[in-house]
N, C-alpha and C positions, 0 to 999 in steps of 0.2 A: 322617255321613261323605259327602264329596262327591268325585266323580271329576273330577280336573283333568287335562286333556290339554295338555301343553306342546308347541307346534309350534316347530320350529327353522326359520328362514327358509332357503330354498335359496340356496346360494352360486352366483353367476354364474360361468360358466367364465372363467378368466383368459386372455383373448386378448391376447398381447403385441403391442400396436400402438405401435411406436416412431414417432418423427417421420420425416417424409418425407426421403429423401436430398436433398442440395442440388441434384444434377443433375436430379432429377425436378421439383423446384420450379421451377428455371430453365426446364426444357423446357415445363412447363405455362404459365408466363408467356409464353414465346416463342410457343407455339401460339396463345394467346389474342390476342396482339398481331397475329400474322399473320392470324388469322381476322377481326379487326377491319378490317385494311386490305383484305382481300378483299371484305368486305361493302361498304366505302366505295367501292372500285373498281367493284364490280358495280352499285351504285346509280347512280353517275355514268355508267357505260358503257351500261347497259341500261334503267334505270327512269326516271331524270330526263329530261324532254323536252329536246330540243336547243333552245337559245335562238337566235333570229335576231339577227344583228348590228344595232346601232342605225344608223339612216340618217344 
């Protein structure tokens, strides 16, 4: 006679995660585009050295 222990796997809690609302997706894309332009502007305004005009 053998003792057999049957384990049942734990169920993960069902967290209802629906798709993002359309306005949130658009807002995130808009914020990313604005951040990109701010970084490009800051690079040319503060980081890139000024180039002298050609003689």
